[in-house]
C-alpha positions as CSV (number, residue, x, y, z in Angstrom):
1,X,14.1,172.3,-284.4
2,X,16.8,170.5,-286.4
3,X,20.3,170.4,-285.1
4,X,22.3,172.7,-287.5
5,X,23.8,169.5,-288.9
6,X,20.3,168.4,-289.9
7,X,20.6,164.9,-288.4
8,X,18.4,165.5,-285.0
9,X,15.4,167.1,-283.9
10,X,15.1,169.1,-280.4
11,X,11.9,170.3,-278.8
12,X,11.6,173.4,-277.0
13,X,8.4,172.6,-275.0
14,X,9.7,172.4,-271.3
15,X,13.3,171.0,-272.3
16,X,16.7,172.2,-272.0
17,X,18.7,172.7,-275.0
18,X,22.6,173.5,-275.8
19,X,22.8,175.8,-278.0
20,X,25.3,178.2,-279.9
21,X,25.4,181.8,-279.3
22,X,27.8,184.5,-281.1
23,X,30.0,183.6,-277.8
24,X,30.0,180.2,-276.3
25,X,27.7,177.6,-276.1
26,X,24.8,178.2,-274.1
27,X,22.2,176.2,-272.0
28,X,18.5,177.5,-272.4
29,X,15.0,176.8,-272.5
30,X,11.6,178.2,-272.0
31,X,11.8,181.2,-269.5
32,X,9.7,179.0,-267.2
33,X,10.8,178.8,-263.3
34,X,11.0,174.8,-263.8
35,X,13.4,175.3,-266.7
36,X,15.6,177.8,-264.8
37,X,15.7,175.3,-261.8
38,X,16.8,172.3,-264.0
39,X,19.5,174.4,-265.6
40,X,20.7,175.4,-262.2
41,X,20.7,171.6,-261.3
42,X,22.7,170.7,-264.5
43,X,25.2,173.3,-263.8
44,X,25.5,172.4,-260.1
45,X,24.7,175.8,-258.8
46,X,21.6,177.0,-256.6
47,X,18.7,178.2,-258.4
48,X,18.9,182.2,-259.3
49,X,18.2,184.4,-262.2
50,X,19.4,183.5,-265.7
51,X,20.0,185.6,-268.8
52,X,16.9,186.3,-271.0
53,X,17.5,186.2,-274.6
54,X,15.3,187.8,-277.3
55,X,15.4,188.7,-281.0
56,X,15.1,192.3,-280.4
57,X,15.0,195.2,-277.5
58,X,11.2,195.4,-278.5
59,X,10.5,191.7,-277.7
60,X,12.2,192.3,-274.6
61,X,10.3,195.2,-273.5
62,X,7.1,193.1,-274.3
63,X,8.0,190.1,-272.3
64,X,9.6,191.8,-269.5
65,X,7.4,195.2,-268.9
66,X,8.9,195.6,-265.3
67,X,12.6,196.0,-266.6
68,X,13.5,199.9,-266.4
69,X,15.1,201.1,-269.7
70,X,17.5,204.0,-268.6
71,X,19.3,206.4,-271.1
72,X,22.5,204.6,-270.2
73,X,20.7,201.1,-271.1
74,X,19.2,202.3,-274.1
75,X,22.5,203.8,-275.3
76,X,24.4,200.5,-274.7
77,X,21.9,198.3,-276.4
78,X,21.9,200.9,-279.4
79,X,25.5,200.2,-279.6
80,X,26.1,196.7,-279.0
81,X,23.2,194.9,-280.2
82,X,22.6,192.4,-281.5
83,X,26.1,191.4,-279.8
84,X,28.1,190.1,-276.7
85,X,26.7,192.4,-274.2
86,X,24.6,191.3,-271.5
87,X,22.7,194.3,-269.5
88,X,21.5,193.6,-265.8
89,X,18.5,196.1,-265.9
90,X,16.5,197.1,-262.7
91,X,13.0,195.7,-262.1
92,X,10.5,194.7,-259.4
93,X,12.9,192.1,-257.9
94,X,15.9,192.0,-255.7
95,X,18.2,191.1,-258.3
96,X,17.3,192.8,-261.6
97,X,16.8,191.1,-264.9
98,X,19.8,190.2,-267.2
99,X,19.1,190.4,-270.9
100,X,20.8,190.1,-274.2
101,X,19.8,190.2,-278.0
102,X,22.0,187.6,-279.7
103,X,22.8,187.5,-283.5
104,X,23.7,183.9,-283.8
105,X,21.4,182.4,-286.7
106,X,20.5,179.2,-284.4
107,X,19.4,181.1,-281.4
108,X,17.3,183.5,-283.6
109,X,15.4,180.4,-285.0
110,X,15.2,178.6,-281.6
111,X,13.7,182.3,-280.3
112,X,11.2,181.8,-283.1
113,X,10.0,178.6,-282.0
114,X,9.8,179.3,-278.3
115,X,7.8,182.4,-278.5
116,X,10.6,185.1,-278.7
117,X,12.2,184.7,-275.2
118,X,14.7,182.2,-274.0
119,X,16.1,181.8,-270.6
120,X,19.9,180.9,-271.1
121,X,23.3,180.8,-269.2
122,X,26.8,179.3,-270.6
123,X,27.2,175.8,-270.9
124,X,29.6,174.6,-268.3
125,X,29.6,173.3,-264.6
126,X,29.7,176.4,-262.2
127,X,33.8,177.1,-262.0
128,X,34.8,175.8,-265.3
129,X,35.2,177.6,-268.5
130,X,32.2,177.8,-270.8
131,X,31.8,175.3,-273.9
132,X,33.2,176.9,-277.1
133,X,33.7,173.4,-279.2
134,X,31.8,170.4,-280.1
135,X,34.1,168.3,-278.3
136,X,33.5,170.4,-275.3
137,X,29.8,170.5,-275.4
138,X,30.1,166.9,-275.4
139,X,32.4,166.5,-272.3
140,X,29.8,168.7,-270.6
141,X,26.7,167.0,-271.6
142,X,28.3,163.8,-270.7
143,X,28.5,164.8,-267.2
144,X,24.8,165.9,-266.7
145,X,23.5,163.3,-264.1
146,X,20.2,161.7,-264.2
147,X,18.6,164.8,-262.4
148,X,19.5,166.7,-265.5
149,X,17.1,164.5,-267.7
150,X,17.8,164.5,-271.4
151,X,19.3,167.7,-272.8
152,X,19.3,168.5,-276.7
153,X,22.0,170.0,-278.5
154,X,21.7,172.2,-281.5
155,X,25.2,171.6,-282.7
156,X,26.7,174.7,-284.8
157,X,30.3,173.2,-284.6
158,X,33.3,175.1,-283.0
159,X,32.3,178.6,-282.5
160,X,34.3,181.6,-283.6
161,X,33.8,183.7,-280.4
162,X,35.9,182.4,-277.1
163,X,35.0,185.2,-274.8
164,X,31.7,185.3,-272.9
165,X,29.5,188.2,-273.1
166,X,30.5,191.5,-271.1
167,X,28.0,191.8,-268.2
168,X,26.9,195.3,-267.2
169,X,24.9,196.5,-264.3
170,X,22.6,199.6,-265.2
171,X,20.9,201.1,-262.0
172,X,19.5,204.6,-262.9
173,X,22.3,206.6,-264.4
174,X,25.0,204.5,-262.7
175,X,27.0,201.6,-264.9
176,X,28.8,198.7,-263.3
177,X,30.8,196.3,-265.3
178,X,30.4,193.0,-263.5
179,X,32.5,190.7,-265.8
180,X,34.7,192.2,-268.9
181,X,34.3,189.9,-271.7
182,X,34.0,190.0,-275.6
183,X,33.0,193.9,-275.3
184,X,35.9,195.7,-273.8
185,X,35.3,198.0,-270.8
186,X,36.7,200.9,-272.6
187,X,34.2,200.7,-275.3
188,X,31.4,200.7,-272.8
189,X,32.8,203.7,-271.1
190,X,33.4,205.5,-274.6
191,X,29.8,204.8,-275.4
192,X,28.5,206.5,-272.4
193,X,30.8,209.6,-272.4
194,X,29.2,212.8,-273.2
């Protein structure tokens, strides 16, 4: 896929790429364990679950058949997708699965190239703010050690969004806001009110 500037090609094979989202820059690739592990190493954190990005809820259901879509999860997805809300759904694992449908056109093209599903997380070293501008992306990528290997960059310039997505865990009928971000907590609560 060409960078949005048209100056460089980037493979989505088993590689890792810095990519824009509707909020901040992400670090993603195909949803494979080795890619998840490589992203964790780049960020300097222990391996663990990452967000799964898709073009639609139907694509998520197809790719992640074990994810449990409760009424609350469906209502939140209807209200805020595509957009800056990440849902943590129950599945057959211990931690659940974090999912999101993002509207950024570069992400949508990347999803087309990657088979409809990406693993992703914010582009930053753990404990530091996520990258939102080209200068911040360059700074993060310049610190990637040899264990991180080559990281592509889909350069969309400075992003208008400045706040990460809101992170909400849905367990049965219970909803817990794990991180308030671009979607205000009050809007989440209002959406679920009878």
